[in-house]
NUGUFI-785189 format. One record per residue (C-alpha): residue in three letters; z, y, x. Coordinates in steps of 0.1 Angstrom, whole numbers, always signed. Layout:
# NUGUFI-785189
R,ALA,Z,Y,X;
...
# end
This chain:
# NUGUFI-785189
R,MET,-36,-129,-221;
R,PRO,-55,-109,-195;
R,LYS,-91,-117,-189;
R,GLU,-102,-133,-157;
R,ASN,-119,-102,-144;
R,GLN,-87,-81,-150;
R,VAL,-66,-106,-130;
R,THR,-92,-106,-102;
R,SER,-92,-68,-103;
R,ARG,-54,-67,-102;
R,GLN,-54,-91,-72;
R,ALA,-81,-70,-55;
R,ASN,-61,-39,-60;
R,LEU,-30,-55,-46;
R,GLN,-49,-67,-15;
R,GLU,-65,-33,-11;
R,ASP,-31,-16,-14;
R,THR,-16,-40,+12;
R,HIS,-45,-33,+36;
R,PHE,-41,+4,+31;
R,ARG,-3,+3,+37;
R,VAL,-8,-19,+69;
R,MET,-34,+5,+83;
R,ARG,-13,+35,+74;
R,LEU,+17,+21,+93;
R,LEU,-4,+10,+123;
R,GLU,-20,+44,+126;
R,VAL,+14,+59,+131;
R,ASN,+31,+31,+151;
R,PRO,+6,+6,+166;
R,ASP,+33,-12,+186;
R,LEU,+52,-26,+156;
R,THR,+56,-63,+157;
R,GLN,+44,-84,+128;
R,ARG,+80,-90,+117;
R,GLN,+87,-53,+117;
R,LEU,+55,-46,+97;
R,ALA,+63,-73,+72;
R,GLU,+98,-59,+67;
R,ALA,+85,-24,+63;
R,LEU,+60,-36,+37;
R,GLY,+83,-60,+19;
R,VAL,+60,-90,+25;
R,SER,+64,-123,+44;
R,VAL,+55,-125,+80;
R,GLY,+29,-152,+70;
R,GLY,+14,-128,+44;
R,LEU,+13,-100,+69;
R,ASN,-4,-123,+95;
R,TYR,-30,-132,+69;
R,CYS,-37,-96,+62;
R,LEU,-39,-86,+99;
R,LYS,-63,-114,+106;
R,ALA,-85,-102,+78;
R,LEU,-84,-66,+91;
R,ILE,-92,-78,+126;
R,GLN,-121,-100,+114;
R,LYS,-136,-71,+95;
R,GLY,-134,-50,+126;
R,PHE,-109,-25,+112;
R,VAL,-80,-34,+136;
R,LYS,-81,-45,+172;
R,VAL,-53,-62,+191;
R,SER,-45,-49,+225;
R,ASN,-20,-63,+250;
R,PHE,-2,-31,+261;
R,ARG,+22,-49,+285;
R,GLN,+10,-71,+313;
R,SER,+34,-98,+303;
R,LYS,+34,-131,+285;
R,ASN,+57,-116,+259;
R,LYS,+40,-123,+226;
R,PHE,+55,-92,+212;
R,GLY,+38,-70,+237;
R,TYR,+8,-62,+215;
R,ALA,-5,-31,+198;
R,TYR,-26,-32,+167;
R,LEU,-50,-3,+169;
R,LEU,-73,+11,+142;
R,THR,-109,+10,+152;
R,PRO,-132,+39,+142;
R,ALA,-145,+16,+114;
R,GLY,-108,+11,+105;
R,ALA,-101,+48,+103;
R,GLY,-131,+52,+80;
R,GLU,-119,+23,+58;
R,LYS,-84,+38,+57;
R,LEU,-98,+70,+44;
R,ARG,-117,+51,+17;
R,LEU,-86,+31,+8;
R,THR,-65,+63,+7;
R,ALA,-88,+79,-18;
R,SER,-89,+47,-39;
R,PHE,-51,+43,-37;
R,LEU,-45,+79,-47;
R,GLN,-69,+77,-77;
R,ARG,-51,+45,-89;
R,LYS,-17,+62,-85;
R,ILE,-28,+93,-104;
R,GLN,-41,+71,-133;
R,GLU,-7,+52,-133;
R,TYR,+11,+86,-133;
R,GLU,-9,+98,-163;
R,ALA,-3,+66,-182;
R,ILE,+34,+67,-176;
R,LYS,+35,+104,-185;
R,ALA,+18,+97,-218;
R,GLU,+41,+68,-225;
R,ILE,+72,+90,-218;
R,GLU,+58,+116,-242;
R,VAL,+54,+90,-270;
R,LEU,+88,+75,-263;
R,THR,+104,+110,-263;
R,LYS,+89,+117,-297;
R,ASP,+99,+83,-310;
R,THR,+135,+88,-300;
R,SER,+137,+124,-311;
R,LEU,+150,+135,-277;
R,PRO,+141,+168,-262;
R,SER,+112,+169,-238;
R,VAL,+120,+157,-203;
R,ASN,+107,+189,-188;
R,GLY,+134,+214,-189;
R,SER,+158,+196,-212;
R,SER,+195,+196,-204;
R,GLN,+198,+160,-215;
R,ALA,+171,+149,-191;
R,ARG,+191,+165,-163;
R,GLY,+222,+146,-173;
R,GLN,+241,+176,-187;
# end
């Protein structure tokens, strides 16, 4: 059973990943609706709303009404300068975690390959489906 700090760390990583992905999408396309963002990220609209509110409260994202209308979908979510800096930090953290995951999976594949007496995945004809 995982220790409490491991669970907290996993939850913090998930939250950090979500913030990173939201900011990454908003940087490229700030006029996405919350529904479009939620669909692109595979999260609920409520979960996305919670995330956006946190990013806005921290000063990383600002909301701008880009249409002079009462249409509630006429908003843009813009990264602030602080948000751009935070996105850079989150990018580095995300990349470091993914590299660690890659190395762990690579090591596991090597062990499993040895255990099953299959040729190495790199360059083997079986690995290419031949």
